[in-house]
C-alpha positions in Angstrom: 30.7 105.2 138.4 31.7 102.9 141.3 30.3 99.4 141.8 26.6 99.0 142.7 26.5 97.0 145.9 23.6 94.7 146.8 21.7 96.3 149.8 22.4 93.4 152.0 26.1 93.6 151.1 26.1 97.3 152.0 24.4 96.6 155.3 27.1 94.0 156.1 29.9 96.5 155.5 28.5 98.7 158.2 29.0 96.0 160.9 32.0 96.1 163.3 33.2 92.7 162.4 33.2 91.6 158.8 34.0 88.0 157.6 34.8 87.8 153.9 34.9 84.6 151.9 35.4 84.3 148.1 33.2 81.8 146.3 34.2 80.7 142.8 32.1 79.2 140.0 34.0 77.1 137.5 31.8 76.8 134.4 32.0 73.9 132.0 30.7 72.8 128.6 28.0 75.1 127.3 28.5 77.5 130.2 25.1 77.1 132.0 26.5 74.8 134.8 29.4 75.2 137.1 31.5 73.5 139.8 31.5 75.4 143.0 34.7 76.0 145.2 35.6 78.6 147.7 38.3 79.9 150.2 36.3 78.2 153.0 33.3 75.9 153.1 30.0 77.6 152.6 26.5 77.2 151.2 25.0 79.8 149.0 21.7 79.4 147.2 21.5 75.8 148.3 24.8 75.2 146.5 27.7 73.9 148.6 31.0 75.6 147.8 33.9 73.4 149.0 36.7 75.4 150.7 39.6 74.0 148.7 41.4 77.2 147.6 44.6 77.3 149.6 46.1 80.6 148.5 44.9 84.1 149.0 44.2 85.3 145.4 44.1 88.9 144.4 42.4 90.8 141.6 44.7 93.5 140.2 43.2 96.1 137.8 44.9 99.1 136.3 44.3 101.8 133.7 47.0 103.8 131.9 45.9 107.4 131.2 49.0 108.0 129.1 48.1 105.5 126.4 44.4 104.9 127.2 44.6 101.2 128.0 43.1 99.0 130.7 44.5 95.9 132.2 43.4 93.1 134.5 46.1 90.8 135.7 45.6 87.1 135.6 44.4 85.3 138.7 46.1 82.3 140.1 44.2 79.8 142.2 45.9 77.1 144.2 43.5 74.3 144.9 43.9 71.1 147.0 43.8 68.1 144.7 40.9 66.6 146.6 38.7 63.7 145.7 35.8 64.6 143.4 33.4 61.9 142.2 35.8 59.2 143.3 38.7 60.7 141.4 41.3 63.4 141.8 39.9 66.8 141.0 42.7 67.3 138.5 41.2 64.5 136.4 37.8 66.3 136.5 39.3 69.6 135.2 41.0 68.2 132.1 40.5 64.6 131.1 37.1 64.2 132.5 33.8 64.3 130.6 33.3 68.0 131.2 35.3 70.7 129.5 36.6 73.6 131.6 39.4 75.2 129.6 38.3 78.5 128.0 35.1 78.5 130.0 33.9 81.3 132.2 35.0 81.6 135.9 33.2 84.0 138.2 34.4 85.1 141.6 32.1 86.6 144.3 32.7 88.3 147.6 30.6 86.7 150.3 30.2 88.6 153.6 29.2 87.1 157.0 28.2 83.7 155.5 25.5 85.3 153.3 23.3 82.5 151.9 21.8 84.3 148.9 24.0 84.8 145.7 22.3 88.0 144.8 23.4 89.5 148.1 27.0 88.7 147.2 29.2 91.0 145.1 30.8 89.8 141.9 34.4 91.0 141.9 35.8 89.2 138.8 35.0 87.4 135.6 37.5 85.6 133.5 38.2 82.3 131.6 40.4 79.4 132.5 43.4 79.1 130.3 46.0 76.8 132.0 46.1 74.0 134.5 49.0 72.3 136.3 49.0 69.9 139.2 50.9 67.3 141.3 49.6 64.8 143.8 48.6 67.5 146.3 47.7 70.8 144.6 46.3 72.2 141.4 47.2 75.5 139.9 44.6 77.3 137.8 45.6 80.3 135.6 42.7 82.6 134.9 42.7 85.5 132.5 40.3 88.3 131.9 37.5 87.5 129.5 38.4 89.4 126.4 35.9 88.8 123.5 38.3 90.3 120.9 40.9 87.6 121.3 41.8 85.7 118.2 39.7 88.0 115.9 41.0 89.8 112.9 39.1 92.3 110.6 37.9 92.7 107.9 36.4 89.3 107.5 34.2 89.7 104.4 35.9 88.6 101.2 34.8 87.5 97.7 34.3 83.9 96.8 36.3 83.8 93.7 39.3 86.2 94.1 39.4 86.1 98.0 39.8 89.8 98.0 38.7 91.5 101.2 35.9 94.0 101.0 37.0 97.4 102.3 35.8 98.2 105.8 35.4 102.0 106.4 34.2 104.3 109.1 33.5 108.0 108.9 32.0 110.7 106.7 33.5 111.1 103.2 33.0 113.5 100.3 33.3 112.7 96.6 34.6 115.1 94.0 32.2 116.5 91.4 33.7 116.7 87.9 32.7 115.2 84.5 33.9 115.5 80.9 30.9 117.7 80.2 31.3 119.9 83.4 35.0 119.9 84.5 36.0 121.1 88.0 38.9 121.0 90.3 39.2 117.7 92.2 40.8 118.8 95.4 38.7 116.8 97.9 40.7 114.0 99.5 38.0 112.8 101.9 37.8 109.4 100.2 38.9 105.8 100.8 40.3 103.1 98.6 38.3 100.1 97.3 40.0 97.2 95.7 39.5 96.4 92.1 38.3 92.9 92.2 37.6 92.1 88.6 38.1 93.4 85.0 35.6 92.3 82.4 35.5 93.1 78.7 33.6 96.3 79.5 33.9 97.1 83.2 36.1 97.5 86.2 34.4 96.2 89.5 35.5 97.5 92.9 34.3 96.0 96.2 33.4 97.5 99.6 31.2 96.4 102.6 28.4 99.0 102.7 25.6 98.7 100.3 25.2 102.0 98.5 22.0 103.4 97.2 23.0 106.5 95.2 21.7 109.0 97.8 23.8 111.8 99.2 26.4 110.4 101.6 25.7 106.9 100.4 26.6 106.9 96.7 29.4 104.9 95.1 30.9 107.4 92.7 34.3 105.9 91.8 37.4 108.0 91.4 40.7 107.4 89.7 43.8 108.8 91.4 45.9 111.0 89.1 49.2 110.8 91.0 51.0 113.5 89.2 48.1 115.9 89.7 47.4 114.6 93.2 43.8 114.6 92.3 41.0 112.0 92.8 39.0 112.3 89.6 35.5 110.9 89.3 34.9 108.3 86.7 31.9 108.5 84.4 30.0 106.3 82.0 30.1 107.0 78.3 27.2 109.5 78.8 29.1 111.5 81.4 26.9 110.2 84.2 28.2 108.8 87.5 27.5 105.2 88.4 26.4 105.9 91.9 24.9 102.7 93.2 26.4 99.3 94.2 25.5 96.0 92.6 24.8 92.9 94.6 25.1 90.4 91.7 28.9 90.5 91.6 29.5 88.2 94.6 27.1 86.7 97.2 29.2 87.9 100.1 29.1 91.7 99.7 28.7 94.8 97.5 30.4 96.1 94.4 30.5 99.1 92.2 30.9 98.9 88.5 32.3 101.4 86.0 33.2 101.4 82.3 36.8 100.2 81.8 37.6 103.2 79.5 37.8 105.3 82.7 36.2 108.4 81.2 37.0 111.5 83.2 37.4 115.2 82.9 38.9 117.7 85.4 40.7 120.9 86.0 44.2 121.0 87.4 47.0 123.5 88.1 50.6 123.5 86.8 52.8 121.5 89.0 55.5 124.2 89.1 57.8 126.4 87.1 59.8 124.8 84.5 63.6 125.0 84.9 63.8 127.0 81.7 61.9 130.0 83.3 64.3 132.9 83.9 63.7 134.0 87.5 65.3 137.3 86.8 62.6 138.4 84.4 59.3 137.8 86.2 58.5 138.9 89.7 56.7 136.3 91.9 56.3 133.7 89.2 54.8 131.2 91.6 51.8 133.5 92.1 50.5 132.5 88.7 49.4 129.1 90.1 49.6 129.3 93.9 45.8 129.3 94.6 42.8 127.3 93.5 40.3 129.6 91.9 40.3 132.9 90.2 42.4 135.3 92.3 42.6 138.8 90.9 44.5 140.5 93.6 47.5 142.5 92.3 49.6 141.2 95.2 49.1 137.6 94.1 50.0 137.7 90.5 53.2 137.1 88.6 54.4 140.4 87.1 56.7 141.3 84.2 57.5 144.9 83.2 59.0 146.2 79.9 60.1 149.8 79.2 61.1 150.9 75.8 62.0 154.3 74.2 63.7 153.2 71.0 63.3 150.5 68.4 63.6 147.2 70.2 61.8 143.9 71.0 61.6 142.7 74.6 60.1 139.4 75.6 60.1 136.8 78.3 58.5 133.4 78.8 56.6 132.1 81.8 57.0 128.4 81.5 55.0 125.9 83.5 55.3 122.1 84.0 52.0 120.3 83.9 51.0 117.0 85.5 51.3 113.9 83.3 48.0 112.1 83.5 47.2 108.5 82.5 45.6 107.5 79.3 44.7 109.2 76.1 44.2 113.0 76.3 41.1 113.7 74.1 40.8 117.4 74.8 42.8 120.1 76.6 42.2 123.8 77.2 44.2 126.5 78.9 42.5 129.2 81.0 44.6 132.2 81.8 43.5 135.0 84.1 45.6 138.1 83.3 45.8 141.9 83.1 47.9 144.0 80.9 48.5 147.8 81.6 50.2 150.0 79.0 51.4 153.5 79.6 53.0 155.8 77.0 54.4 159.2 76.5 54.8 160.9 73.2 53.8 159.2 69.9 55.4 155.7 69.9 54.5 153.0 67.5 54.3 149.7 69.4 52.6 146.3 69.9 52.1 144.6 73.3 51.1 140.9 73.1 50.6 137.9 75.4 50.7 134.6 73.7 50.4 130.9 74.4 53.4 129.7 72.4 54.0 126.4 70.8 55.4 123.8 73.2 58.7 122.3 72.2 58.5 119.2 69.9 54.9 119.9 69.2 53.3 121.0 65.9 50.7 123.8 66.0 50.6 127.6 66.1 50.7 130.1 68.9 47.5 131.5 70.3 47.3 135.3 70.9 45.7 136.0 74.2 45.8 139.8 73.9 47.3 142.2 71.4 47.4 145.9 72.2 48.8 148.3 69.5 49.4 152.0 68.9 46.7 154.2 70.3 46.3 157.4 72.1 46.2 157.7 75.8 46.8 154.8 78.3 46.1 151.4 77.1 45.1 148.4 79.2 42.8 145.5 79.4 40.7 147.0 82.2 39.7 144.5 84.8 41.2 141.0 85.1 40.2 138.9 82.1 39.8 135.2 81.7 40.8 133.7 78.4 40.1 130.0 77.5 42.3 128.7 74.9 41.9 125.3 73.1 45.1 123.2 73.0 43.6 120.5 70.8 45.6 121.5 67.8 48.8 120.8 69.7 47.4 117.4 70.7 46.5 116.2 67.3 49.4 114.7 65.4 51.3 114.4 68.7 49.9 111.1 69.9 47.5 113.0 72.2 50.3 113.4 74.8 49.8 115.9 77.5 51.6 119.2 76.8 54.8 119.7 78.7 55.7 122.4 79.2 53.2 125.2 78.7 54.6 128.5 77.7 53.2 132.0 78.0 55.2 134.7 76.1 54.9 138.4 77.0 56.3 140.8 74.4 56.7 144.5 73.8 57.8 145.6 70.3 58.8 149.3 69.9 58.6 149.9 66.1 59.2 153.7 65.8 57.8 157.1 66.6 58.9 159.1 69.6 58.4 158.9 73.3 58.3 155.8 75.6 56.2 152.8 76.4 55.8 150.9 79.7 54.0 147.5 79.6 53.0 145.7 82.8 51.9 142.0 82.4 50.1 140.3 85.3 49.3 136.6 85.3 47.0 135.7 88.2 46.0 132.1 87.5 46.5 129.3 85.1 44.1 126.4 84.9 44.4 123.3 82.7 41.2 121.6 81.5 41.7 118.0 80.6 39.5 115.2 79.2 41.0 111.8 79.2 40.2 108.1 78.9 42.0 104.9 78.9 42.8 103.6 75.5 41.6 100.1 76.2 42.4 98.9 72.7 46.0 100.1 73.1 46.2 101.8 69.8 48.1 104.8 71.1 51.3 105.0 73.1 49.6 107.7 75.2 47.7 105.0 77.0 50.5 104.2 79.5 48.3 102.4 81.9 45.9 99.6 81.2 42.9 98.5 83.2 44.8 95.4 84.4 47.3 97.7 86.2 44.8 99.3 88.4 44.7 97.9 92.0 42.5 100.5 93.7 39.8 103.0 92.9 38.4 105.5 95.4 35.0 106.3 96.8 33.5 109.2 98.8 30.5 107.3 100.2 30.2 107.3 104.0 31.4 104.3 106.0 29.5 101.7 108.0 26.4 102.4 110.0 25.8 101.8 113.7 25.2 98.2 114.7 24.2 98.9 118.3 21.5 101.6 118.4 19.0 100.3 115.9 19.5 103.4 113.7 20.9 103.6 110.2 23.3 106.5 111.0 26.8 106.5 109.7 29.5 106.0 112.3 31.1 109.5 112.4 33.2 109.5 115.6 35.9 107.4 117.0 34.1 106.2 120.1 31.2 105.1 117.9 33.5 103.0 115.8 35.0 101.4 118.9 31.6 100.4 120.1 30.4 99.3 116.7 33.4 97.0 116.3 32.7 95.3 119.7 29.1 94.7 118.7 29.7 93.8 115.1 32.6 91.3 115.6 32.6 90.1 119.2 28.9 89.7 120.0 29.2 92.3 122.7 25.8 93.5 124.0 24.0 96.4 122.5 23.1 97.7 126.0 24.8 101.0 126.7 28.1 100.4 128.6 28.7 102.3 131.8 29.5 106.0 131.2 28.6 105.8 127.5 26.3 108.9 127.7 29.0 111.1 129.2 31.6 109.9 126.7 29.2 110.5 123.8 28.5 114.1 125.0 32.3 114.8 125.1 33.2 113.0 121.9 30.4 113.6 119.4 32.0 116.8 118.2 33.9 117.9 115.1 37.3 117.6 116.8 36.8 113.8 117.3 35.7 112.8 113.8 36.9 109.6 112.3 38.0 108.5 108.8 39.5 105.1 108.7 39.6 102.2 106.3 41.0 98.7 106.2 41.1 96.0 103.5 43.7 93.6 104.9 43.3 91.4 108.0 44.5 93.1 111.2 44.1 91.9 114.8 40.9 93.5 116.2 42.6 94.4 119.5 45.2 96.5 117.6 42.4 98.5 116.1 40.5 98.9 119.3 43.6 100.0 121.2 44.4 102.6 118.4 40.8 103.9 118.6 41.1 104.3 122.4 44.3 106.2 122.1 43.5 108.5 119.2 40.0 109.3 120.6 41.2 109.5 124.2 39.1 107.1 126.2 39.6 103.8 128.0 37.4 100.7 127.6 37.5 98.3 130.5 35.5 95.4 131.8 34.0 95.7 135.2 34.1 93.0 137.9 30.7 91.7 136.8 31.8 91.3 133.1 30.0 94.4 131.8 31.9 97.1 129.9 32.7 100.7 130.9 34.2 103.7 129.2 36.5 105.9 131.2 37.7 109.4 130.3 38.8 112.5 132.2 36.1 115.1 132.4 36.8 118.8 132.8 37.2 120.0 136.4 33.8 121.6 136.7 32.1 118.2 135.8 34.1 116.1 138.3 32.5 114.6 141.4 33.9 112.2 143.9 32.3 108.8 144.6 34.2 108.7 148.0 36.0 111.1 150.2 38.7 109.4 152.4 40.3 110.5 155.6 43.0 109.2 157.9 40.6 106.8 159.6 39.8 105.2 156.3 43.3 104.5 155.1 46.8 103.4 156.1 50.2 103.1 154.6 49.7 106.5 152.8 52.5 107.4 150.3 52.6 110.6 148.3 54.7 111.0 145.2 54.6 112.7 141.8 54.1 111.5 138.3 57.4 110.9 136.6 59.4 113.8 134.9 60.3 111.2 132.3 56.6 111.1 131.2 56.4 114.9 130.9 55.4 116.0 127.4 55.3 119.7 126.7 55.3 119.8 122.9 53.6 117.5 120.4 54.1 117.5 116.6 50.9 115.9 115.4 50.4 114.6 111.9 46.8 113.8 110.9 44.4 113.3 107.9 45.9 110.4 106.0 46.1 110.7 102.2 43.9 107.9 100.7 46.4 106.9 98.1 50.0 107.3 99.4 49.4 107.2 103.2 51.2 110.5 103.9 49.6 113.0 106.2 47.9 116.0 104.8 47.9 118.1 107.9 50.4 118.9 110.7 50.1 121.0 113.8 52.4 121.6 116.8 50.8 121.8 120.2 52.9 123.6 122.9 52.5 124.0 126.6 54.8 127.1 127.0 54.1 127.4 130.7 55.3 123.9 131.5 58.4 124.3 129.3 59.3 127.4 131.3 58.5 125.9 134.7 60.6 122.8 134.1 63.5 124.4 132.2 62.8 122.5 128.9 65.3 123.5 126.2 64.2 124.4 122.6 64.8 120.9 121.1 63.9 118.9 124.1 60.8 117.1 125.1 59.1 116.9 121.7 56.9 113.9 120.7 55.9 113.2 117.2 52.5 111.6 116.9 50.8 110.2 113.8 47.0 110.0 113.9 45.7 107.5 111.4 42.0 107.7 112.4 41.3 111.0 114.1 40.7 113.7 111.6 39.6 116.4 114.1 41.8 119.5 114.3 44.0 119.5 117.3 44.7 122.8 119.1 48.1 124.4 119.2 47.7 125.4 122.9 45.9 123.5 125.7 42.3 124.3 126.2 40.5 124.6 129.6 38.3 121.7 128.7 40.6 118.7 128.0 37.9 117.1 125.9 38.1 119.8 123.3 40.6 117.9 121.2 43.3 115.3 121.1 46.2 117.7 122.1 44.3 119.3 125.0 43.3 115.9 126.4 46.8 114.4 126.5 48.4 117.7 127.6 46.0 117.5 130.6 47.7 114.2 131.4 51.2 114.7 130.2 51.8 118.4 130.1 52.5 118.9 133.8 53.7 116.9 136.9 50.9 115.8 139.2 50.5 114.3 142.6 50.0 110.6 143.0 48.8 108.8 146.1 48.9 105.1 147.1 47.3 103.7 150.3 45.4 100.7 151.8 41.8 101.4 152.4 41.0 99.9 155.8 37.3 101.0 155.9 35.5 98.4 153.8 32.4 100.6 153.6 34.4 103.1 151.5 36.7 100.7 149.7 34.7 97.7 148.6 32.7 99.5 146.0 35.6 101.2 144.2 37.0 100.4 140.8 39.6 101.9 138.5 38.4 105.0 136.8 36.5 106.2 139.9 37.1 109.8 141.1 37.8 110.2 144.8 38.9 112.9 147.1 40.9 113.1 150.3 39.5 115.2 153.1 40.8 118.8 153.1 39.4 119.5 156.6 42.0 120.4 159.2 43.3 117.3 161.0 41.5 114.8 158.9 44.6 113.7 156.9 48.0 112.8 158.5 49.9 115.2 156.2 49.4 117.6 153.4 50.8 116.6 150.0 54.1 118.5 149.5 52.9 121.2 151.8 49.8 121.9 149.7 46.3 120.9 150.2 43.8 118.1 149.4 41.3 120.1 147.4 41.9 118.4 144.0 40.3 115.3 142.5 42.1 112.0 142.1 41.3 109.1 139.6 42.0 105.5 140.7 44.5 104.1 138.2 45.4 100.9 140.1 43.3 98.7 142.4 44.3 95.5 144.1 41.6 93.5 145.8 42.3 90.7 148.2 40.2 89.1 150.8 39.6 91.7 153.5 41.9 94.2 151.8 41.8 96.9 149.1 44.9 98.8 147.9 44.7 101.7 145.5 46.9 104.1 143.5 45.2 107.4 142.6 46.4 110.1 140.3 45.5 113.8 140.5 43.2 115.0 137.7 41.6 118.3 137.1 
């Protein structure tokens, strides 16, 4: 990185004697004209800069690797209150005809009375925010020019209801399930869209991106069944999805429309074992519903065993709770995957049955799933069998309420004869097939929820596309979202910022994926700061007002822009990063739930070496981190390439104690082109440094984290990296 110096400026730095002056341009009104002042009188580009600045200003910049933020301190200028156009200059700055407040201020370094502006080096760009004065002096307070100030997002809202359109970034995945073709709805890569309007026939939800029905860009709406923790696609009356957005709803944005009956069909699992289940009878009862799919492994099924050698009846119930869904249940089926093995000796008379029994307080009859009776030899069902049982008879006459609980009864009846019978029952999986709709007319008590109660629906379409590259690609990664927000909302240039290519190489990978949505106004700077932290980069403005991305590369990719020795520096001070900042274990929650905001995934990353080296006790030095945007999978141990994932990156910064160096650079030829984020080295050749750091060597790389520039002076703080 480092600053690009004009050739004449570089030549001047090589001279034995260097005279430095700062020239300052105070822009006014539309920003095309300025009033020139300086530390000392000079003429540059036929413009006379009056030397009225009486203090020695400084430009302080810093970056924080720990929280991925950049900062440029305010500049204070003290100016003589001289006569300007027959009045005090203080009158010109505020109550004159020209407007200076909140206009740009540029500061240039001029060497050896250089007369051409392009041969001077711009070292700062900001805006004037405050003015104070007395009869002799004027104080100007200048802050860094930050285009995100006073901006909140989202900004798009409907004309009538004033609801904000959902702003979303990332790649999402809808569920696929209809009443005609029911499926599990386990996918949670969706985002909420606000229901803006209820008509006599439709619900209308709003979001920013126009959807065309194609893969990755289709507006399939979902209803969240809270008790099943499932996002179920909504269909039209004919079981088709309504995949495209409509533009006629509101002139400001896009909407998606669906029938307000909320037709849907899906498969779910029991929510757990009912309290009435006797845990002493069945082995591993929870195995009957612990996986999604059709698991037939003996080791993952609930098991019950009966043994009889005399007249008796043995039975036990496996009782499941099922999720209570919203609306009218129009159809319900039960799928049971099971196996029954029967072994006998002698000539017993028996019957072995597995039944779906009548739920309590429901009318209807039990359904026999399997019935094995007296026969010669060993009796069993053979392989695992799937049995699909209609529960509609239980629903009819019971206000179409969802069944709760569901009971499976295993039974062995020994009726006579001689010998013994052993019956083994295995239940591997229980699925519940549900068709439901909202009873819009309200004719049944089963319709607990009305369309008016629904605040959000959910969509699996991809988020916004890039606004900076000219492509129509969805924004998939956190650094892309950061840049898109700058361009989309601040008017920031579409030209690639410094170091963008290197950052894109290290961040456009699966471990840096984004999924994030927003539908209520939030300060843009808060979003930008969160993106920088969660995706591990720093955005900063350079002295000339252009932007730059900073991140720590892996050691093999580091290279120094300058190598300093004892002749280049003075006031050398060597210290270490603070033990208080050491972080050797991180408990990271990530992948936010679209409906309740909880985190779906958790990992713990541990630097065991550091915990041993620094005598960290078991419950000490643990940081809990919630990632609301980054859905990449962090590692549990630090990787050699810190850019592999979130945990590895911050462990590279916080997982050890590193050397830190501060000094004044007295060689302007090596100091005047430096900026924060630059990688430097100190000479490791014998005798070229006044002392070795803590008795070690100078082989490592250092990143400049603080830089203070004054006329004729540059001070830095650099931290060991790599």
